[in-house]
ROPA-166048 format. One record per residue: residue in three letters; residue number from 1; x, y, z of N, C-alpha, C, O in turn. Coordinates in Angstrom, 2 decimals, decimal comma. Atoms other than C-alpha are relative to their C-alpha. Example, Ala and Ser with C-alpha at 12.3 -4.5 7.8 and 13.67 -1.06 7.14 Angstrom:
BEGIN
residu=ALA | num=1 | npx=0,89 | npy=-1,19 | npz=0,00 | capx=12,30 | capy=-4,50 | capz=7,80 | cpx=0,90 | cpy=1,20 | cpz=0,00 | opx=1,94 | opy=1,18 | opz=0,66
residu=SER | num=2 | npx=-0,82 | npy=-1,19 | npz=-0,06 | capx=13,67 | capy=-1,06 | capz=7,14 | cpx=-0,77 | cpy=1,09 | cpz=0,73 | opx=-0,26 | opy=2,20 | opz=0,90
This chain:
BEGIN
residu=MET | num=1 | npx=0,62 | npy=-0,71 | npz=1,11 | capx=233,04 | capy=83,65 | capz=41,15 | cpx=-1,10 | cpy=-0,84 | cpz=-0,64 | opx=-0,67 | opy=-1,80 | opz=-1,28
residu=ALA | num=2 | npx=0,72 | npy=0,66 | npz=1,05 | capx=229,85 | capy=82,31 | capz=39,50 | cpx=-0,85 | cpy=0,70 | cpz=-1,08 | opx=-1,83 | opy=1,36 | opz=-0,73
residu=LEU | num=3 | npx=1,12 | npy=-0,86 | npz=1,43 | capx=228,11 | capy=83,77 | capz=36,09 | cpx=-1,02 | cpy=-1,30 | cpz=0,04 | opx=-0,98 | opy=-2,53 | opz=-0,05
residu=LEU | num=4 | npx=1,29 | npy=0,78 | npz=0,16 | capx=224,57 | capy=83,09 | capz=36,22 | cpx=-0,73 | cpy=-0,06 | cpz=-1,13 | opx=-1,88 | opy=-0,40 | opz=-0,84
residu=THR | num=5 | npx=0,77 | npy=0,14 | npz=0,17 | capx=223,29 | capy=83,15 | capz=33,18 | cpx=-0,78 | cpy=-0,34 | cpz=-0,47 | opx=-1,19 | opy=0,23 | opz=-1,49
residu=PHE | num=6 | npx=0,79 | npy=0,98 | npz=0,67 | capx=221,22 | capy=80,94 | capz=32,47 | cpx=-1,06 | cpy=-0,03 | cpz=0,74 | opx=-2,10 | opy=-0,59 | opz=0,39
residu=ILE | num=7 | npx=1,11 | npy=-0,27 | npz=-1,31 | capx=219,21 | capy=81,84 | capz=35,74 | cpx=-0,81 | cpy=1,52 | cpz=-0,52 | opx=-0,53 | opy=2,68 | opz=-0,82
residu=LYS | num=8 | npx=1,37 | npy=-1,02 | npz=0,09 | capx=215,85 | capy=83,46 | capz=35,27 | cpx=-0,84 | cpy=0,75 | cpz=1,11 | opx=-0,11 | opy=0,61 | opz=2,10
residu=PHE | num=9 | npx=1,19 | npy=-0,70 | npz=-1,16 | capx=213,07 | capy=85,39 | capz=37,82 | cpx=-1,16 | cpy=0,32 | cpz=-0,99 | opx=-1,14 | opy=0,84 | opz=-2,10
residu=GLU | num=10 | npx=1,54 | npy=-0,24 | npz=0,53 | capx=209,37 | capy=85,51 | capz=37,03 | cpx=-0,70 | cpy=0,50 | cpz=0,90 | opx=-1,10 | opy=-0,40 | opz=1,64
residu=PRO | num=11 | npx=0,95 | npy=0,17 | npz=-0,60 | capx=207,28 | capy=87,14 | capz=38,93 | cpx=-0,72 | cpy=-0,56 | cpz=0,81 | opx=-0,75 | opy=-1,65 | opz=0,23
residu=SER | num=12 | npx=1,20 | npy=1,00 | npz=-0,22 | capx=204,59 | capy=85,38 | capz=41,05 | cpx=-0,36 | cpy=0,98 | cpz=0,83 | opx=0,12 | opy=1,98 | opz=1,37
residu=ASP | num=13 | npx=0,81 | npy=-0,40 | npz=-1,52 | capx=201,86 | capy=85,82 | capz=43,26 | cpx=0,53 | cpy=0,24 | cpz=1,22 | opx=0,49 | opy=1,39 | opz=1,68
residu=GLY | num=14 | npx=-1,23 | npy=0,18 | npz=-0,27 | capx=204,25 | capy=84,71 | capz=45,51 | cpx=0,55 | cpy=0,42 | cpz=0,64 | opx=0,48 | opy=0,49 | opz=1,86
residu=GLY | num=15 | npx=-1,56 | npy=-0,03 | npz=-0,12 | capx=207,11 | capy=85,59 | capz=45,48 | cpx=0,59 | cpy=0,13 | cpz=-1,43 | opx=0,18 | opy=1,01 | opz=-2,19
residu=THR | num=16 | npx=-0,77 | npy=0,36 | npz=0,95 | capx=209,43 | capy=84,47 | capz=42,75 | cpx=0,33 | cpy=-1,01 | cpz=-0,51 | opx=0,94 | opy=-1,70 | opz=0,31
residu=ILE | num=17 | npx=-0,78 | npy=1,12 | npz=1,24 | capx=210,43 | capy=81,81 | capz=39,94 | cpx=1,04 | cpy=-0,04 | cpz=-0,23 | opx=1,45 | opy=0,46 | opz=-1,27
residu=ILE | num=18 | npx=-1,31 | npy=0,18 | npz=0,63 | capx=213,58 | capy=81,03 | capz=39,91 | cpx=0,13 | cpy=-1,24 | cpz=-1,21 | opx=-0,34 | opy=-2,36 | opz=-1,05
residu=HIS | num=19 | npx=0,80 | npy=1,19 | npz=0,62 | capx=213,88 | capy=79,18 | capz=36,47 | cpx=1,62 | cpy=-0,42 | cpz=-0,49 | opx=2,37 | opy=0,45 | opz=-0,95
residu=ALA | num=20 | npx=-1,93 | npy=0,40 | npz=0,11 | capx=217,73 | capy=77,34 | capz=35,98 | cpx=-0,24 | cpy=-1,33 | cpz=-0,86 | opx=-1,32 | opy=-1,77 | opz=-1,25
residu=ARG | num=21 | npx=-0,44 | npy=1,63 | npz=1,03 | capx=219,12 | capy=73,90 | capz=33,90 | cpx=0,66 | cpy=-0,58 | cpz=1,60 | opx=1,41 | opy=-0,19 | opz=2,50
residu=ASN | num=22 | npx=-0,89 | npy=1,71 | npz=-0,74 | capx=220,05 | capy=70,77 | capz=35,99 | cpx=1,33 | cpy=-0,04 | cpz=-0,51 | opx=1,91 | opy=0,85 | opz=-1,15
residu=MET | num=23 | npx=-1,31 | npy=0,40 | npz=0,49 | capx=223,02 | capy=69,45 | capz=35,26 | cpx=-0,02 | cpy=-0,48 | cpz=-1,06 | opx=1,07 | opy=-0,40 | opz=-1,62
residu=LYS | num=24 | npx=0,08 | npy=0,96 | npz=1,17 | capx=221,82 | capy=67,32 | capz=32,23 | cpx=-1,11 | cpy=0,92 | cpz=-1,20 | opx=-1,89 | opy=0,56 | opz=-2,08
residu=GLY | num=25 | npx=0,72 | npy=-0,88 | npz=1,22 | capx=220,62 | capy=70,98 | capz=30,56 | cpx=-1,40 | cpy=0,32 | cpz=-0,11 | opx=-1,94 | opy=1,34 | opz=-0,55
residu=LYS | num=26 | npx=1,93 | npy=-0,26 | npz=-0,66 | capx=216,67 | capy=70,26 | capz=31,70 | cpx=-0,08 | cpy=0,97 | cpz=0,41 | opx=0,68 | opy=1,25 | opz=1,34
residu=PRO | num=27 | npx=0,52 | npy=-0,96 | npz=-0,90 | capx=214,91 | capy=73,44 | capz=32,40 | cpx=-0,59 | cpy=-0,80 | cpz=1,77 | opx=-0,59 | opy=-1,98 | opz=2,13
residu=VAL | num=28 | npx=0,29 | npy=0,22 | npz=-1,26 | capx=213,70 | capy=73,34 | capz=35,97 | cpx=-0,40 | cpy=1,52 | cpz=0,33 | opx=-0,10 | opy=2,59 | opz=-0,21
residu=THR | num=29 | npx=0,32 | npy=-1,60 | npz=-0,30 | capx=211,83 | capy=75,96 | capz=38,21 | cpx=-0,31 | cpy=-0,37 | cpz=1,87 | opx=-0,81 | opy=-1,44 | opz=2,20
residu=MET | num=30 | npx=0,26 | npy=-0,39 | npz=-1,26 | capx=211,49 | capy=76,62 | capz=41,96 | cpx=-0,69 | cpy=1,25 | cpz=0,49 | opx=-0,09 | opy=2,32 | opz=0,59
residu=GLU | num=31 | npx=0,99 | npy=-1,28 | npz=-0,56 | capx=208,57 | capy=79,00 | capz=43,31 | cpx=0,76 | cpy=0,74 | cpz=2,19 | opx=0,70 | opy=0,27 | opz=3,32
residu=THR | num=32 | npx=-0,46 | npy=0,11 | npz=-0,91 | capx=210,39 | capy=80,99 | capz=45,73 | cpx=-0,86 | cpy=1,31 | cpz=1,12 | opx=-1,71 | opy=1,77 | opz=0,37
residu=THR | num=33 | npx=1,06 | npy=-0,91 | npz=-0,21 | capx=208,35 | capy=83,90 | capz=48,35 | cpx=0,81 | cpy=1,70 | cpz=0,19 | opx=0,42 | opy=2,76 | opz=0,68
residu=HIS | num=34 | npx=-1,00 | npy=-1,11 | npz=0,10 | capx=211,43 | capy=86,25 | capz=47,75 | cpx=-0,66 | cpy=0,77 | cpz=-0,89 | opx=-1,30 | opy=0,19 | opz=-1,77
residu=ASP | num=35 | npx=0,12 | npy=-1,49 | npz=0,59 | capx=210,68 | capy=90,13 | capz=46,32 | cpx=0,53 | cpy=-0,39 | cpz=-1,55 | opx=1,73 | opy=-0,67 | opz=-1,50
residu=TYR | num=36 | npx=-0,52 | npy=0,18 | npz=1,40 | capx=211,25 | capy=89,47 | capz=42,15 | cpx=0,84 | cpy=1,24 | cpz=-0,09 | opx=1,93 | opy=1,03 | opz=-0,62
residu=ASP | num=37 | npx=-1,34 | npy=-0,91 | npz=0,26 | capx=213,16 | capy=93,08 | capz=42,25 | cpx=1,35 | cpy=-0,65 | cpz=0,48 | opx=2,29 | opy=-1,01 | opz=-0,22
residu=LYS | num=38 | npx=-0,76 | npy=0,49 | npz=-1,15 | capx=215,13 | capy=91,88 | capz=45,12 | cpx=0,98 | cpy=-0,74 | cpz=-0,71 | opx=2,10 | opy=-0,41 | opz=-1,09
residu=CYS | num=39 | npx=-0,89 | npy=1,58 | npz=0,79 | capx=216,42 | capy=88,60 | capz=43,54 | cpx=0,39 | cpy=0,48 | cpz=-1,23 | opx=1,56 | opy=0,13 | opz=-1,38
residu=GLN | num=40 | npx=-0,61 | npy=-0,57 | npz=0,69 | capx=216,94 | capy=90,42 | capz=40,42 | cpx=1,40 | cpy=1,13 | cpz=-0,13 | opx=2,17 | opy=1,41 | opz=-1,05
residu=ALA | num=41 | npx=-1,06 | npy=-0,92 | npz=-0,56 | capx=219,27 | capy=92,84 | capz=42,03 | cpx=0,96 | cpy=-0,59 | cpz=0,70 | opx=1,96 | opy=0,09 | opz=0,91
residu=GLY | num=42 | npx=-0,88 | npy=0,38 | npz=-0,24 | capx=221,08 | capy=90,45 | capz=43,53 | cpx=0,54 | cpy=-0,36 | cpz=-0,74 | opx=1,75 | opy=-0,17 | opz=-0,70
residu=LEU | num=43 | npx=-0,98 | npy=0,69 | npz=0,94 | capx=221,87 | capy=88,47 | capz=40,44 | cpx=0,38 | cpy=0,99 | cpz=-0,91 | opx=0,76 | opy=0,50 | opz=-1,97
residu=PHE | num=44 | npx=-0,50 | npy=-0,57 | npz=0,86 | capx=222,78 | capy=91,47 | capz=38,72 | cpx=1,75 | cpy=0,12 | cpz=0,70 | opx=2,79 | opy=0,41 | opz=0,10
residu=LYS | num=45 | npx=-1,41 | npy=-0,50 | npz=-0,73 | capx=225,70 | capy=91,73 | capz=41,64 | cpx=1,00 | cpy=-1,76 | cpz=-0,72 | opx=2,13 | opy=-2,09 | opz=-1,05
residu=ILE | num=46 | npx=-0,94 | npy=1,77 | npz=0,24 | capx=226,41 | capy=87,67 | capz=40,78 | cpx=0,65 | cpy=0,45 | cpz=-1,30 | opx=1,85 | opy=0,66 | opz=-1,50
residu=ASN | num=47 | npx=-1,10 | npy=-0,31 | npz=1,46 | capx=227,47 | capy=88,51 | capz=37,46 | cpx=0,54 | cpy=0,94 | cpz=-0,24 | opx=0,66 | opy=1,25 | opz=-1,43
residu=GLN | num=48 | npx=-0,71 | npy=-1,22 | npz=-0,01 | capx=229,34 | capy=91,58 | capz=38,37 | cpx=1,11 | cpy=-0,63 | cpz=0,92 | opx=1,80 | opy=0,18 | opz=1,55
residu=GLY | num=49 | npx=-0,88 | npy=0,42 | npz=-0,98 | capx=231,60 | capy=89,12 | capz=40,45 | cpx=0,01 | cpy=-0,33 | cpz=1,51 | opx=0,95 | opy=-0,59 | opz=2,26
residu=GLU | num=50 | npx=0,55 | npy=-0,39 | npz=-1,83 | capx=230,03 | capy=89,26 | capz=43,96 | cpx=-0,87 | cpy=-1,52 | cpz=-0,15 | opx=-1,75 | opy=-1,88 | opz=-0,93
residu=PHE | num=51 | npx=0,03 | npy=1,27 | npz=-0,81 | capx=229,81 | capy=85,82 | capz=45,73 | cpx=-1,66 | cpy=-0,17 | cpz=0,28 | opx=-2,25 | opy=0,52 | opz=1,11
residu=ILE | num=52 | npx=1,25 | npy=0,60 | npz=-0,04 | capx=226,27 | capy=84,07 | capz=45,25 | cpx=-0,70 | cpy=-0,03 | cpz=1,94 | opx=-1,92 | opy=-0,04 | opz=2,08
residu=GLN | num=53 | npx=0,49 | npy=-0,17 | npz=-1,49 | capx=225,56 | capy=84,21 | capz=49,33 | cpx=0,56 | cpy=1,40 | cpz=0,63 | opx=0,40 | opy=1,54 | opz=1,84
residu=ASP | num=54 | npx=0,06 | npy=-1,29 | npz=-0,06 | capx=226,57 | capy=87,75 | capz=49,43 | cpx=-1,02 | cpy=0,95 | cpz=-0,44 | opx=-1,58 | opy=1,94 | opz=0,04
residu=ALA | num=55 | npx=0,76 | npy=-0,83 | npz=1,18 | capx=224,75 | capy=88,82 | capz=46,61 | cpx=-1,44 | cpy=-0,53 | cpz=0,14 | opx=-2,33 | opy=-0,18 | opz=-0,63
residu=LEU | num=56 | npx=1,74 | npy=0,58 | npz=0,31 | capx=221,42 | capy=86,96 | capz=47,33 | cpx=0,35 | cpy=-0,47 | cpz=2,18 | opx=0,41 | opy=-1,69 | opz=2,33
residu=PRO | num=57 | npx=-0,17 | npy=0,26 | npz=-1,21 | capx=222,07 | capy=86,75 | capz=51,62 | cpx=-1,90 | cpy=-0,36 | cpz=0,18 | opx=-1,98 | opy=-1,36 | opz=0,89
residu=PHE | num=58 | npx=0,66 | npy=0,27 | npz=-0,68 | capx=218,55 | capy=86,44 | capz=52,21 | cpx=-0,98 | cpy=-1,25 | cpz=-0,97 | opx=-2,16 | opy=-1,32 | opz=-0,65
residu=MET | num=59 | npx=-0,29 | npy=1,25 | npz=0,60 | capx=218,08 | capy=83,53 | capz=50,14 | cpx=0,35 | cpy=-1,73 | cpz=0,87 | opx=1,30 | opy=-1,83 | opz=1,65
residu=SER | num=60 | npx=-0,42 | npy=0,83 | npz=-0,87 | capx=218,17 | capy=80,07 | capz=51,64 | cpx=1,36 | cpy=-0,40 | cpz=-0,51 | opx=1,87 | opy=0,41 | opz=-1,28
residu=ALA | num=61 | npx=-0,52 | npy=0,40 | npz=0,12 | capx=220,95 | capy=77,83 | capz=51,36 | cpx=-0,27 | cpy=-1,23 | cpz=-1,49 | opx=0,28 | opy=-1,38 | opz=-2,57
residu=ASP | num=62 | npx=1,03 | npy=0,35 | npz=1,35 | capx=218,75 | capy=75,73 | capz=49,10 | cpx=-0,26 | cpy=-0,05 | cpz=-1,03 | opx=-0,12 | opy=-0,87 | opz=-1,95
residu=GLU | num=63 | npx=0,45 | npy=-0,88 | npz=1,14 | capx=217,44 | capy=77,91 | capz=47,11 | cpx=1,49 | cpy=0,44 | cpz=-0,96 | opx=1,47 | opy=0,51 | opz=-2,19
residu=ARG | num=64 | npx=-0,65 | npy=-0,66 | npz=0,80 | capx=220,68 | capy=79,25 | capz=46,08 | cpx=1,13 | cpy=-1,42 | cpz=-0,40 | opx=1,94 | opy=-1,16 | opz=-1,28
residu=GLU | num=65 | npx=-0,13 | npy=1,95 | npz=0,54 | capx=221,98 | capy=75,10 | capz=45,48 | cpx=-0,14 | cpy=0,08 | cpz=-0,99 | opx=0,61 | opy=-0,11 | opz=-1,95
residu=PHE | num=66 | npx=0,92 | npy=0,42 | npz=0,92 | capx=219,36 | capy=75,22 | capz=43,72 | cpx=0,13 | cpy=0,92 | cpz=-2,05 | opx=-0,19 | opy=0,72 | opz=-3,22
residu=MET | num=67 | npx=0,10 | npy=-1,24 | npz=1,28 | capx=220,07 | capy=78,33 | capz=41,26 | cpx=1,72 | cpy=0,07 | cpz=-0,93 | opx=2,05 | opy=0,78 | opz=-1,88
residu=LEU | num=68 | npx=-1,15 | npy=0,36 | npz=0,44 | capx=223,89 | capy=76,78 | capz=40,83 | cpx=0,08 | cpy=-1,25 | cpz=-0,39 | opx=1,25 | opy=-1,64 | opz=-0,51
residu=SER | num=69 | npx=-0,20 | npy=1,37 | npz=0,20 | capx=223,16 | capy=73,20 | capz=39,93 | cpx=-1,42 | cpy=-0,22 | cpz=-0,65 | opx=-1,22 | opy=-0,70 | opz=-1,77
residu=GLY | num=70 | npx=0,68 | npy=0,26 | npz=-0,06 | capx=219,74 | capy=72,86 | capz=39,56 | cpx=-1,27 | cpy=-1,47 | cpz=0,89 | opx=-2,05 | opy=-2,40 | opz=0,70
residu=MET | num=71 | npx=0,12 | npy=1,76 | npz=-1,04 | capx=218,98 | capy=70,39 | capz=42,36 | cpx=-0,87 | cpy=0,28 | cpz=0,76 | opx=-0,65 | opy=1,43 | opz=1,14
residu=THR | num=72 | npx=0,74 | npy=-0,25 | npz=-1,09 | capx=216,28 | capy=70,43 | capz=44,76 | cpx=0,44 | cpy=-0,53 | cpz=1,25 | opx=1,14 | opy=-1,54 | opz=1,23
residu=PRO | num=73 | npx=-0,15 | npy=0,59 | npz=-1,51 | capx=216,57 | capy=69,81 | capz=48,51 | cpx=-0,08 | cpy=-2,30 | cpz=0,08 | opx=0,63 | opy=-3,20 | opz=0,53
residu=GLU | num=74 | npx=0,47 | npy=1,25 | npz=0,06 | capx=214,98 | capy=66,38 | capz=47,94 | cpx=0,65 | cpy=-0,93 | cpz=-0,71 | opx=0,51 | opy=-2,08 | opz=-0,31
residu=GLU | num=75 | npx=-0,72 | npy=0,26 | npz=1,12 | capx=217,19 | capy=65,41 | capz=44,94 | cpx=1,53 | cpy=-0,40 | cpz=0,79 | opx=1,87 | opy=-1,54 | opz=1,09
residu=TRP | num=76 | npx=-0,96 | npy=-0,02 | npz=-0,75 | capx=220,48 | capy=66,31 | capz=46,71 | cpx=0,52 | cpy=-1,21 | cpz=1,54 | opx=1,61 | opy=-1,68 | opz=1,87
residu=GLU | num=77 | npx=0,29 | npy=1,27 | npz=-0,88 | capx=219,01 | capy=63,67 | capz=49,86 | cpx=-0,34 | cpy=-0,74 | cpz=-0,79 | opx=-0,75 | opy=-1,65 | opz=-0,07
residu=ALA | num=78 | npx=-0,53 | npy=1,50 | npz=0,01 | capx=218,99 | capy=61,00 | capz=47,75 | cpx=0,74 | cpy=-0,37 | cpz=-1,20 | opx=0,44 | opy=-1,27 | opz=-1,99
residu=LEU | num=79 | npx=-1,52 | npy=0,02 | npz=0,64 | capx=222,16 | capy=61,33 | capz=45,86 | cpx=0,87 | cpy=-0,31 | cpz=1,50 | opx=1,55 | opy=-1,30 | opz=1,78
residu=PHE | num=80 | npx=-0,92 | npy=0,27 | npz=-1,22 | capx=223,71 | capy=61,75 | capz=49,27 | cpx=-0,71 | cpy=0,03 | cpz=1,65 | opx=-0,59 | opy=0,74 | opz=2,65
residu=PRO | num=81 | npx=1,11 | npy=0,48 | npz=-1,06 | capx=221,25 | capy=60,31 | capz=51,67 | cpx=1,31 | cpy=0,08 | cpz=1,60 | opx=2,52 | opy=0,12 | opz=1,33
residu=GLU | num=82 | npx=-0,75 | npy=-0,62 | npz=-0,54 | capx=222,79 | capy=61,02 | capz=55,49 | cpx=-0,61 | cpy=-1,41 | cpz=0,72 | opx=-1,70 | opy=-1,94 | opz=0,95
residu=GLN | num=83 | npx=-0,01 | npy=1,29 | npz=-1,14 | capx=224,26 | capy=57,98 | capz=57,65 | cpx=-0,57 | cpy=-0,04 | cpz=1,01 | opx=-0,48 | opy=-1,02 | opz=1,74
């Protein structure tokens, strides 16, 4: 169970901007095409104890990981390159 009190969503023309913090505490953002209200409802469920994959099933694994760690798929690839 993750309590994501540091996550903020911002509506954008194309969907929603996710505001998070990386492992160093630096603010980072990622833009998605998901509906803002749907994201907010999912975040509420997470903060009530629901697992992130259950609360936000419409988000990709990369988007959910960004919310948890603040790392983009490119950063993960650089850290853990495929052999």
